[in-house]
DOPA-315043 format. One line per field, with one value per residue: x negated, y negated, z negated of N, C-alpha, C in turn; residue number from 0; residue in one letter. Coordinates in Angstrom, 3 decimals, always signed. Atoms other than C-alpha are relative to their C-alpha. Example, Ala and Ser with C-alpha at 12.3 -4.5 7.8 and 13.67 -1.06 7.14 Angstrom:
DOPA-315043
n.xx: [-0.890; +0.820] .
n.yy: [+1.190; +1.190] .
n.zz: [+0.000; +0.060] .
ca.xx: [-12.300; -13.670] .
ca.yy: [+4.500; +1.060] .
ca.zz: [-7.800; -7.140] .
c.xx: [-0.900; +0.770] .
c.yy: [-1.200; -1.090] .
c.zz: [+0.000; -0.730] .
i: [0; 1] .
aa: [a; s] .
END
This chain:
DOPA-315043
n.xx: [-1.136; -1.056; -1.119; -0.715; +1.031; +0.352; -1.084; -0.450; +0.826; -1.064; -0.108; -0.444; +0.847; +1.137; +0.813; -0.140; -0.326; -0.520; -1.073; -0.276; -0.939; -0.346; -1.427; -0.472; -0.139; -1.090; -0.144; +0.418; -1.083; -0.265; +1.259; -0.314; -1.542; +0.150; +0.965; -0.790; -0.840; +0.464; +0.345; -1.353; -0.603; +0.779; -0.133; -1.126; +0.068; +0.115; -0.007; -1.433; +0.189; -1.231; -0.609; -1.250; +0.251; -0.820; +0.954; +0.422; +0.274; +1.393; +0.920; +0.752; +1.184; +1.077; +0.716; +1.002; +1.080; +0.693; +0.851; +1.391; +1.142; +0.637; +0.992; +1.401; +0.357; +1.318; +0.252; -1.341; -0.291; -1.166; +0.143; -1.231; -0.790; -1.189; -0.777; -1.190; -0.902; -1.505; -0.431; -0.237; +0.506; +1.509; +0.391; +0.006; +1.360; +1.018; -0.061; +0.719; +1.304; +0.378; -0.292; +1.257; +1.209; -0.396; -0.360; +1.108; +0.699; -0.089; +0.187; +0.914; +1.041; +0.307; +0.631; -0.746; +0.084; -0.825; -1.931; -0.337; -0.286; -1.314; -1.077; -0.872; -0.888; -0.840; +0.350; +0.167; +0.685; -1.249; +0.182; -1.187; -0.455; +0.695; -1.713; -1.361; +0.319; -0.534; +1.348; +1.420; +0.970; +1.342; +1.086; +1.328; +1.274; +0.722; +1.265; +0.824; -0.860; +0.052; -0.454; -0.675; +0.954; +0.363; +1.128; -0.301; +0.434; +0.089; -0.616; +0.715; -0.653; -1.410; -0.832; -0.633; -0.961; -1.316; -0.415; -0.837; -1.405; -1.469; -0.328; -1.024; -1.361; -0.777; -0.607; -1.115; -1.095; -0.702; -0.604; -1.393; -0.984; +0.285; +0.637; +0.878; +0.824; +1.257; +0.253; +1.024; +0.302; +1.167; +0.811; -1.135; +0.365; -1.359; -0.443; +0.404; -0.523; -1.372; -0.353; +0.940; +0.838; +1.176; +0.801; +0.608; -0.727; +0.435; -1.313; +0.346; -1.098; -1.582; -0.514; -1.577; -0.893; -1.716; -0.637; +0.254; -1.037; -0.868; +0.356; +1.423; +0.569; +1.494; +0.619; +0.334; +1.251; +0.659; +1.494; +0.943; -0.301; +0.741; +1.174; +0.627; +0.152; +0.667; +0.984; +0.121; +1.624; -0.218; +1.465; +0.394; -0.053] .
n.yy: [+0.528; -0.232; +0.974; +0.555; +0.858; +1.047; +0.839; +0.699; +1.294; +1.123; +1.001; -0.588; -1.048; +0.878; +0.558; +1.139; +0.791; +0.896; +0.799; +1.402; +0.216; +1.268; +0.207; +1.243; +0.458; +0.317; +1.573; +0.058; -0.078; -1.400; -0.544; +0.020; -0.180; -1.540; -0.394; +0.026; -1.235; -1.723; +0.140; -0.414; -1.321; -0.850; +0.414; -0.984; -1.372; -0.643; -1.270; -0.654; -1.305; -0.476; +0.145; -0.738; -0.993; +0.198; -0.246; +0.974; +0.136; -0.583; +0.928; +1.301; -0.595; -0.507; +1.294; +0.535; -0.415; +0.446; +1.287; -0.498; -0.555; +1.305; +0.259; -0.139; -1.244; -0.186; -0.591; -0.336; -1.325; -0.196; -0.897; -0.091; -0.864; +0.260; -1.330; +0.488; -1.368; +0.162; -1.120; +0.143; -1.295; +0.474; +1.226; -0.649; -0.368; +0.763; +0.670; -0.485; +0.013; +1.270; +0.003; -0.954; +0.772; +1.189; -0.317; +0.104; +1.117; +0.508; -0.741; +0.233; +0.044; +1.586; +0.561; +0.888; +1.241; -0.239; -0.065; +1.286; +0.950; -0.350; -0.041; +1.047; -0.601; -0.996; -1.412; -1.062; -1.302; -0.011; +0.594; -0.271; +1.050; -1.018; -0.864; +1.006; +0.912; -0.751; -0.332; +0.317; +0.205; -0.315; +0.424; -0.751; +0.485; -0.955; +0.188; -0.189; -0.782; -1.174; -0.209; -1.318; -1.035; -0.081; +0.694; +1.152; +1.375; +1.119; +1.338; +1.238; +1.098; -0.552; +0.631; +1.648; +0.114; -0.508; +0.888; +1.374; -0.315; -0.654; +1.713; +0.283; -0.959; +0.179; +1.030; +0.345; -0.421; +1.224; +0.783; -0.700; +0.045; -1.157; -0.085; -1.251; -0.278; -0.734; -0.869; -0.590; -0.606; -0.461; +0.067; -0.076; -1.037; -0.967; +0.684; -0.289; -1.278; +0.030; +0.767; -0.778; +1.368; -0.560; -0.156; +1.524; +1.182; +0.146; +0.717; +1.334; +0.496; -0.227; +1.365; -0.178; +1.047; +0.146; +1.229; +0.112; -0.095; +1.104; +0.614; +0.162; +1.110; -0.116; +0.923; +1.622; +0.488; +1.391; -0.017; +1.235; +1.268; +0.068; +0.499; -1.193; -1.303; +0.567; +0.911; +0.437; +0.569; +0.919; +0.941; +1.094; +1.519] .
n.zz: [+0.634; -0.753; -0.807; +1.054; +0.421; -0.693; -0.306; +0.952; +0.098; +0.458; -1.124; -1.256; -0.778; -1.135; +1.079; +0.359; -0.767; +0.635; -0.910; +0.417; +1.234; +0.328; +0.721; -0.084; +1.337; +0.497; +0.692; +1.396; +1.024; -0.009; +0.892; +1.445; +0.290; +0.048; +1.208; +0.982; +0.038; +0.348; +1.400; +0.866; -0.300; +0.486; +1.271; +0.405; +0.039; +1.428; +0.035; +0.412; +0.304; +0.128; -1.215; -0.310; -0.685; -1.416; -1.286; -0.707; -1.382; -0.005; -1.065; +0.697; +0.551; -1.020; -0.457; +0.614; -0.198; -0.888; +0.511; +1.087; -0.516; -0.999; +0.879; -0.321; +0.420; -0.554; -1.432; -0.166; +0.014; +0.479; +0.852; +1.000; -0.440; +0.968; +0.205; +0.594; +0.828; +0.253; +0.575; +1.631; +0.514; -0.044; +1.155; +1.132; +0.583; +0.289; +1.321; +0.902; -0.192; +0.219; +1.550; +0.720; +0.168; +0.666; +0.943; +0.363; -0.010; +1.289; +1.344; +0.136; -1.040; -0.464; +0.967; +0.497; -0.808; -1.149; +0.414; +0.436; -1.267; -0.790; +1.081; -0.265; -0.925; +0.666; -1.220; +0.779; -0.923; -0.745; -1.382; -0.601; -1.281; -1.010; -0.678; -0.204; -1.081; -0.859; -0.692; +0.829; -0.844; +0.368; -0.901; -0.208; -0.744; -0.907; +0.163; -0.805; -1.245; -0.149; -1.489; -0.003; +0.212; +1.211; +0.125; +1.027; -0.365; +1.259; -0.325; +0.463; +0.790; +0.128; +1.009; -0.179; -1.265; +0.337; +0.787; -0.711; -0.472; +0.806; +0.233; -1.039; +0.019; +1.170; -0.843; -1.408; +0.518; +0.949; -0.881; -0.940; +1.248; +0.570; +1.165; -0.351; +0.871; -0.401; +0.950; -0.467; +0.870; -0.253; -1.656; -1.282; -0.910; -0.268; -1.180; -0.972; +0.117; -0.427; -1.174; -0.862; -0.910; -0.385; +0.998; -0.268; +0.550; +1.164; +0.645; +0.543; +0.789; -0.357; -0.267; +0.290; -0.622; +0.486; +0.994; +1.635; +0.500; +0.623; +1.529; -0.054; +1.053; -0.241; +0.772; -0.261; -0.359; -0.512; -0.947; -0.011; -0.936; -1.145; +0.380; +0.530; -1.094; -1.244; +0.303; -1.333; -0.534; -1.199; -0.302; +0.635; -0.645] .
ca.xx: [-20.108; -16.398; -14.039; -11.796; -14.828; -15.927; -12.433; -12.254; -13.228; -11.012; -11.443; -9.724; -12.388; -14.622; -17.464; -17.562; -15.303; -14.038; -10.463; -9.222; -7.220; -5.576; -2.408; -0.467; -1.330; +1.258; +2.220; +0.804; +4.208; +5.588; +2.527; +3.177; +7.011; +6.144; +3.320; +5.473; +8.256; +6.028; +4.736; +8.097; +9.341; +6.373; +6.787; +9.756; +8.386; +8.300; +7.167; +10.120; +10.425; +13.875; +15.397; +19.074; +19.452; +21.438; +19.601; +17.573; +17.412; +14.769; +13.626; +12.940; +10.548; +8.851; +8.320; +6.855; +4.373; +3.760; +2.889; +0.422; -1.437; -2.048; -4.432; -8.210; -10.271; -14.211; -15.314; -11.586; -11.343; -8.071; -8.855; -5.270; -2.483; +1.186; +3.355; +7.092; +8.764; +12.509; +13.038; +14.644; +13.031; +9.370; +9.830; +10.820; +7.768; +5.593; +7.127; +6.495; +3.072; +2.534; +4.258; +1.894; -1.063; +0.389; +1.126; -2.261; -3.546; -1.444; -2.035; -5.588; -7.595; -7.028; -8.540; -7.475; -8.435; -6.516; -3.249; -3.542; -3.641; -0.470; +1.428; +3.022; +4.400; +6.393; +4.963; +5.090; +4.165; +7.956; +7.920; +11.917; +11.210; +9.370; +13.201; +15.380; +13.761; +15.341; +11.713; +8.186; +5.376; +2.275; -0.831; -3.958; -7.366; -9.263; -12.799; -13.991; -12.580; -11.708; -11.403; -9.159; -12.283; -13.274; -15.870; -16.529; -17.417; -18.058; -15.543; -16.751; -15.315; -12.547; -11.311; -11.156; -9.536; -6.664; -6.394; -5.565; -3.116; -1.080; -1.183; +0.532; +2.990; +3.929; +4.525; +6.590; +8.709; +9.318; +9.983; +12.546; +14.526; +12.925; +11.794; +8.578; +6.104; +2.348; +1.737; -1.428; -1.508; -4.932; -6.426; -4.038; -5.543; -1.993; -0.770; -2.738; -1.683; +1.977; +2.062; -0.613; -2.933; -6.101; -9.470; -10.731; -7.935; -7.850; -4.378; -4.552; -1.387; +2.499; +4.582; +8.650; +10.908; +14.496; +16.647; +16.438; +18.959; +22.159; +20.724; +17.047; +14.945; +11.126; +8.642; +8.558; +5.223; +3.445; +1.081; -1.903; -1.670; -3.349; -6.136; -6.830; -7.396; -8.791; -12.114; -12.695; -16.355; -16.228; -19.195; -21.027; -20.380] .
ca.yy: [+16.653; +17.625; +15.746; +15.097; +13.632; +11.517; +9.869; +8.735; +4.871; +1.897; -0.027; +2.015; +4.434; +1.248; -0.401; -3.870; -6.126; -9.326; -10.606; -13.953; -14.970; -18.533; -18.700; -21.820; -24.114; -24.440; -28.274; -29.334; -30.011; -26.502; -25.094; -26.537; -25.944; -22.207; -21.981; -23.350; -20.975; -17.818; -19.347; -19.532; -16.180; -14.478; -16.081; -13.760; -10.679; -8.270; -5.057; -2.660; +0.494; +0.776; +1.628; +2.304; +5.375; +3.666; +4.697; +1.810; +0.836; +3.353; +1.172; -1.635; +0.677; +2.036; -1.788; -2.559; +0.165; -0.886; -4.349; -2.673; -1.048; -4.521; -4.880; -5.522; -2.635; -1.949; -1.465; -1.475; +2.112; +1.937; +4.310; +4.913; +7.245; +6.517; +9.478; +8.406; +11.094; +10.992; +14.609; +14.584; +18.167; +16.760; +13.578; +15.801; +17.711; +14.753; +13.462; +16.383; +16.581; +12.985; +13.159; +15.990; +13.809; +10.956; +12.376; +13.292; +10.019; +8.446; +11.032; +9.541; +10.099; +6.198; +5.352; +2.617; -0.220; +0.680; +1.645; -1.764; -3.313; -1.757; -1.815; -5.289; -3.832; -1.087; +1.779; +5.223; +8.898; +8.764; +8.128; +8.059; +5.402; +8.604; +10.390; +7.465; +5.422; +6.640; +6.892; +7.163; +5.767; +7.594; +6.085; +7.970; +6.736; +8.499; +8.832; +9.895; +10.794; +14.142; +15.298; +18.027; +20.157; +19.574; +17.228; +14.212; +10.516; +7.964; +5.466; +2.101; -0.225; +2.336; +1.076; -2.581; -1.736; +0.376; -2.104; -4.924; -2.796; -1.576; -5.761; -6.171; -3.430; -4.643; -8.181; -7.284; -4.818; -7.872; -10.069; -7.632; -7.623; -4.330; -3.468; -1.441; -0.356; +0.630; +3.762; +5.172; +8.265; +9.704; +11.743; +12.013; +15.193; +16.977; +14.540; +16.128; +19.667; +18.759; +16.730; +19.190; +16.148; +17.111; +17.465; +13.815; +12.103; +11.017; +9.753; +6.140; +4.954; +5.923; +3.289; +3.967; +1.884; +0.672; -1.729; -2.691; -1.030; -2.932; -2.965; -3.459; -5.262; -6.170; -7.739; -11.290; -12.108; -15.374; -15.532; -17.580; -21.156; -21.841; -23.787; -20.479; -18.318; -20.706; -22.625; -25.008; -25.792; -28.754; -30.769; -33.466; -37.094] .
ca.zz: [+22.010; +22.964; +25.386; +22.287; +20.700; +23.239; +23.764; +20.472; +20.192; +18.923; +22.266; +24.679; +25.725; +27.123; +25.440; +24.028; +26.160; +25.052; +26.207; +25.748; +22.567; +22.575; +20.379; +21.051; +17.703; +15.651; +14.658; +11.411; +9.783; +10.930; +9.324; +6.267; +6.195; +6.755; +4.246; +1.817; +2.211; +2.501; -1.031; -2.377; -1.050; -2.157; -5.619; -5.938; -5.601; -8.479; -9.315; -9.684; -11.731; -11.733; -8.435; -6.933; -5.145; -2.237; +1.163; +2.846; +6.503; +7.770; +10.657; +8.293; +6.370; +9.665; +10.759; +7.647; +7.963; +11.378; +9.923; +7.393; +10.085; +11.968; +8.888; +9.584; +9.063; +9.159; +12.767; +13.280; +12.604; +10.984; +8.111; +6.899; +6.961; +5.648; +4.643; +4.367; +2.117; +2.051; +1.033; -2.509; -3.121; -2.081; -4.372; -7.008; -6.784; -6.583; -9.520; -11.559; -10.573; -11.308; -14.791; -15.785; -14.886; -16.564; -19.420; -20.073; -19.278; -22.006; -24.574; -24.331; -21.187; -20.467; -23.611; -26.126; -24.229; -21.037; -22.994; -24.767; -21.452; -20.313; -23.693; -22.686; -19.414; -21.062; -18.773; -19.954; -18.623; -17.327; -13.696; -12.677; -9.868; -7.849; -7.469; -7.923; -5.218; -1.888; -0.338; -1.206; +1.188; +0.188; +1.533; +2.348; +3.152; +5.754; +4.302; +7.695; +11.351; +11.855; +15.655; +16.803; +16.980; +13.793; +14.564; +12.009; +12.139; +9.114; +8.657; +7.231; +4.186; +3.752; +0.244; +1.134; +4.671; +3.108; +0.241; +2.478; +4.341; +1.338; +0.441; +3.733; +3.488; +0.034; +1.917; +5.041; +2.528; +0.028; +3.123; +4.660; +1.133; -0.193; -3.522; -3.989; -6.527; -6.322; -8.493; -8.806; -10.836; -11.738; -10.235; -7.096; -5.456; -6.016; -3.230; -0.673; -1.640; -1.671; +1.467; +3.271; +4.462; +5.983; +4.400; +5.590; +3.710; +0.314; -1.956; -2.275; -3.723; -3.759; -2.929; -4.176; -1.876; -2.382; -3.959; -7.518; -9.552; -10.835; -14.371; -13.325; -15.626; -15.223; -17.485; -18.310; -16.889; -15.949; -12.982; -12.982; -11.425; -8.406; -10.283; -12.256; -9.073; -6.692; -6.570; -3.691; -2.206; -0.188; +1.787; -0.497; +0.402] .
c.xx: [+1.429; +0.803; +0.806; -0.742; -0.370; +0.947; +0.259; -0.902; +1.564; -0.084; +0.498; -0.956; -1.282; -0.779; +0.394; +0.758; +0.895; +1.331; +0.410; +1.182; +0.073; +1.250; +0.241; -0.199; +1.050; -0.119; -0.033; +1.262; +1.031; -0.732; +0.324; +1.409; -0.143; -0.864; +0.827; +1.050; -0.589; -0.172; +1.129; +0.534; -0.855; -0.259; +1.069; -0.298; -0.508; -0.310; +1.198; -0.087; +1.242; +1.251; +1.441; -0.382; +0.551; -1.354; -0.171; -0.014; -1.488; -0.843; -0.664; -1.451; -0.943; -0.470; -0.931; -1.218; -0.692; -0.621; -1.187; -1.012; -0.547; -1.105; -1.508; -0.671; -1.480; -0.184; +1.307; +0.332; +1.181; +0.192; +1.222; +1.073; +1.043; +0.918; +1.415; +0.645; +1.163; +0.498; +0.081; -0.892; -1.740; -0.278; -0.072; -1.288; -1.286; +0.209; -0.395; -1.396; -0.904; +0.038; -1.058; -1.136; +0.202; +0.141; -1.303; -0.848; +0.633; -0.303; -1.625; -1.374; -0.208; -1.049; +0.880; +0.052; +0.947; +1.311; +0.276; +0.621; +1.154; +1.171; +1.166; +0.678; +0.789; -0.132; +0.003; -0.096; +1.577; +0.206; +1.309; -0.203; -0.542; +1.299; +0.903; -0.253; +0.546; -1.222; -1.267; -0.875; -1.305; -0.956; -1.332; -1.142; -0.708; -1.484; -0.865; +0.894; -0.200; +0.627; +0.625; -1.041; -1.059; -1.458; +0.343; -0.927; +0.163; +1.009; -0.940; +0.967; +1.420; +0.863; +0.302; +0.884; +1.441; +0.469; +0.562; +0.957; +1.167; +0.185; +0.924; +1.196; +0.578; +0.764; +1.278; +0.871; +0.811; +0.958; +1.537; +0.773; -0.139; -0.450; -1.105; -0.983; -1.565; -0.333; -1.164; -0.444; -1.275; -0.167; +1.610; -0.279; +1.281; +0.728; -0.112; +0.706; +1.531; +0.315; -1.064; -0.464; -1.591; -1.283; -0.612; +0.666; +0.029; +1.399; -0.790; +0.662; +1.264; +0.574; +1.535; +0.472; +1.232; +0.282; -0.119; +1.284; +0.678; -0.383; -1.760; -0.718; -1.513; -0.742; +0.102; -1.251; -0.021; -1.308; -0.793; +0.278; -0.927; -1.441; -0.686; -0.578; -0.775; -1.112; -0.293; -1.468; +0.402; -1.309; -0.071; +0.087; -1.141] .
c.yy: [+0.319; -1.313; -0.877; -1.100; -1.477; -1.016; -1.010; -1.405; -0.817; -1.188; +0.633; +0.980; -1.140; -0.566; -1.546; -0.904; -0.899; -0.251; -1.344; -0.105; -1.639; -0.177; -1.390; -0.251; -0.433; -1.615; +0.074; +0.173; +1.398; +0.966; -0.134; +0.306; +1.581; +0.511; +0.033; +1.125; +1.191; -0.196; +0.248; +1.629; +1.112; -0.008; +1.173; +1.195; +0.804; +1.446; +0.845; +1.289; +0.676; -0.094; +0.325; +0.982; +0.134; -0.083; -1.614; +0.181; +0.575; -0.521; -1.033; +0.666; +0.320; -1.707; -0.478; +0.972; -0.257; -1.223; +0.245; +0.620; -1.130; -0.149; +0.102; +1.013; -0.224; +0.420; +0.259; +1.467; +0.681; +1.353; +0.610; +1.183; -0.164; +1.180; -0.428; +1.455; -0.383; +1.139; +0.089; +1.051; -0.414; -1.102; +0.709; +0.478; -0.733; -0.740; +1.013; +0.173; -1.151; -0.115; +0.804; -0.888; -1.173; +0.340; +0.376; -1.387; -0.864; +0.605; -0.095; +0.037; -1.554; -0.809; -1.215; -1.116; -0.308; -0.238; -1.089; -0.685; +0.256; +0.025; -1.305; +0.157; +0.959; +1.228; +1.054; +1.141; +0.483; -0.841; +0.302; -0.570; +1.439; +0.779; -0.883; -0.749; +0.873; +0.417; -0.425; -0.451; +0.297; -0.074; +0.937; -0.657; +0.997; -0.406; +0.210; +0.701; +1.224; +0.160; +1.208; +1.257; +0.253; -0.909; -1.538; -1.069; -0.687; -1.044; -0.972; -0.718; +0.643; -0.464; -1.514; -0.167; +0.328; -0.741; -1.143; +0.541; +0.317; -1.502; -0.630; +0.692; -0.466; -1.614; +0.109; +1.023; -0.869; -0.806; +0.389; +0.344; +1.552; -0.265; +0.977; -0.043; +0.475; +0.830; +0.856; +1.152; +0.877; +1.339; +0.411; +1.348; +0.964; -0.652; +0.861; +1.404; +0.054; -0.544; +0.709; -1.033; +0.922; -0.224; -1.590; -0.977; +0.188; -1.069; -1.305; -0.876; +0.825; -1.044; +0.342; -1.330; +0.226; -1.167; +0.200; +0.660; -1.040; -0.574; +0.007; -1.038; +0.100; -0.803; -1.112; -0.528; -1.500; +0.286; -0.976; -1.316; +0.345; -0.423; +1.206; +0.978; -0.554; -0.923; -0.583; -0.745; -1.267; -0.706; -1.366; -1.077; -0.983] .
c.zz: [+0.985; +0.580; -1.091; -0.815; +0.403; +0.293; -1.169; -0.160; -0.295; +1.184; +1.272; +0.735; +0.678; -1.221; -0.229; +0.929; -0.140; +0.821; -0.465; -1.346; -0.230; -0.455; +0.365; -1.639; -0.597; -0.576; -1.255; -0.975; -0.010; -0.947; -1.158; -0.608; -0.071; -1.217; -1.503; -0.539; -0.186; -1.684; -0.846; -0.209; -0.889; -1.578; -0.858; -0.180; -1.413; +0.075; -0.711; -0.392; -0.351; +1.319; +0.347; +0.988; +1.213; +1.205; +0.542; +1.541; +0.344; +1.078; -0.607; -0.679; +1.132; +0.828; -0.755; -0.067; +1.108; -0.168; -0.741; +1.244; +1.172; -0.979; +0.608; -0.568; +0.450; +1.189; +0.730; +0.495; -0.496; -1.007; -0.934; +0.689; -0.810; +0.098; -0.411; -0.309; -0.307; -0.640; -1.220; -0.716; -0.251; -0.874; -1.273; -0.580; -0.199; -1.225; -1.126; -0.299; -0.816; -1.589; -0.845; -0.014; -0.931; -1.563; -0.656; -0.044; -1.179; -1.073; -0.410; +0.986; +0.798; -0.760; -0.466; +0.530; +1.207; -0.686; -0.674; +0.955; +0.539; -0.900; +0.431; +1.279; -0.167; +0.686; -0.935; +1.206; +0.886; +1.134; +0.572; +1.349; +1.258; +0.432; -0.100; +1.069; +1.707; +0.919; -0.447; +1.548; -0.722; +0.971; -0.280; +0.774; +0.690; -0.113; +1.178; +1.284; +0.119; +1.635; +0.014; -0.092; -1.068; -0.244; -1.040; +0.334; -1.127; +0.138; -0.939; -1.003; -0.009; -1.268; +0.526; +1.363; -0.607; -1.217; +0.482; +0.689; -0.696; -0.526; +1.091; +0.286; -1.437; +0.385; +0.957; -1.093; -1.074; +1.015; +0.847; -0.832; -0.749; -1.109; +0.083; -1.456; +0.455; -1.337; +0.520; -1.141; +0.122; -0.882; +0.732; +0.927; +0.051; +1.193; +1.176; +0.127; +0.097; +1.259; +1.004; +0.864; +0.299; -0.905; +0.067; -0.795; -1.723; -0.446; -0.453; -0.882; +0.776; -0.177; -0.075; +0.733; +0.091; -0.209; -1.306; -0.488; -0.429; -1.310; -0.071; -0.601; +0.124; -1.040; +0.193; +0.006; +0.613; +1.045; -0.387; +0.888; +1.002; -0.355; -0.809; +0.772; +0.958; -0.204; +1.306; -0.089; +1.023; +0.243; -1.058; +0.682; -0.341] .
i: [0; 1; 2; 3; 4; 5; 6; 7; 8; 9; 10; 11; 12; 13; 14; 15; 16; 17; 18; 19; 20; 21; 22; 23; 24; 25; 26; 27; 28; 29; 30; 31; 32; 33; 34; 35; 36; 37; 38; 39; 40; 41; 42; 43; 44; 45; 46; 47; 48; 49; 50; 51; 52; 53; 54; 55; 56; 57; 58; 59; 60; 61; 62; 63; 64; 65; 66; 67; 68; 69; 70; 71; 72; 73; 74; 75; 76; 77; 78; 79; 80; 81; 82; 83; 84; 85; 86; 87; 88; 89; 90; 91; 92; 93; 94; 95; 96; 97; 98; 99; 100; 101; 102; 103; 104; 105; 106; 107; 108; 109; 110; 111; 112; 113; 114; 115; 116; 117; 118; 119; 120; 121; 122; 123; 124; 125; 126; 127; 128; 129; 130; 131; 132; 133; 134; 135; 136; 137; 138; 139; 140; 141; 142; 143; 144; 145; 146; 147; 148; 149; 150; 151; 152; 153; 154; 155; 156; 157; 158; 159; 160; 161; 162; 163; 164; 165; 166; 167; 168; 169; 170; 171; 172; 173; 174; 175; 176; 177; 178; 179; 180; 181; 182; 183; 184; 185; 186; 187; 188; 189; 190; 191; 192; 193; 194; 195; 196; 197; 198; 199; 200; 201; 202; 203; 204; 205; 206; 207; 208; 209; 210; 211; 212; 213; 214; 215; 216; 217; 218; 219; 220; 221; 222; 223; 224; 225; 226; 227; 228; 229; 230; 231; 232; 233; 234; 235; 236] .
aa: [m; s; p; e; t; e; q; w; t; p; t; h; g; e; p; y; r; p; v; a; h; r; p; a; r; m; p; s; g; e; s; l; a; r; a; a; q; l; r; e; r; m; d; e; r; r; t; v; r; h; f; s; p; d; p; v; p; e; q; v; v; r; d; a; v; a; c; a; a; t; a; p; s; g; a; h; q; q; p; w; t; f; v; l; v; k; d; p; a; v; r; q; q; i; r; a; a; a; e; q; e; e; q; v; s; y; d; g; r; l; g; d; e; w; l; a; a; l; r; p; l; g; t; d; a; v; k; t; h; l; t; d; a; p; a; l; i; v; v; f; q; q; r; y; w; l; g; p; d; g; a; k; r; k; h; y; y; v; d; e; s; v; g; i; a; v; g; m; l; l; t; a; l; h; l; s; g; l; a; a; l; v; h; t; p; s; p; m; r; f; l; s; h; v; l; h; r; p; e; n; e; k; a; f; a; v; i; p; v; g; y; p; a; d; d; c; e; v; p; d; l; v; r; k; s; l; d; q; v; m; v; e; v; w; a; q; v] .
END
């Protein structure tokens, strides 16, 4: 085993060593107020497909990615890579490849049932958001760890871990005043080629980031109520 391989560990090169974690307990009144405010703010979040080309503060995007990278992950292996794409030429290349795949999908690859589900959302194979938005965050999942010497080590719960991180990324972007969209062209193998990613990474999602266009429109959607999505199980009295 090489020195590079031996040094890889999520615990600073040490065996299991617990450290104290005793955050101050938030007063219940403050907790209730913060939860209500967060619920209200997140209810305002919408998926945006019409972006302004206006630039966004780059540090805001970096901080949002840093927040996403705090997500819990299987065995704390943090199996994600976030590629921030600002180059217009690269974004155009991604759009061209994505639209080619999307056209095949909308022409029948998705199937009638899936197309029927998409119809109320007004989507099609044209993906202007990939070039209109000033930045793309392409999220890759690391299917396994790849060391500098080519050594490999399996990652666990990769889909779940990266999915949680993307959810936290969307939350951080929204709370920072930016709009976003989760775009998943299928298949997405072209992203690894365009962005020169290593063999252990697989594209998970493309997330355009920016401000909504002045004439932005979104579908008139209704979210399920809390009663429709939550089941409570309490101790029997």
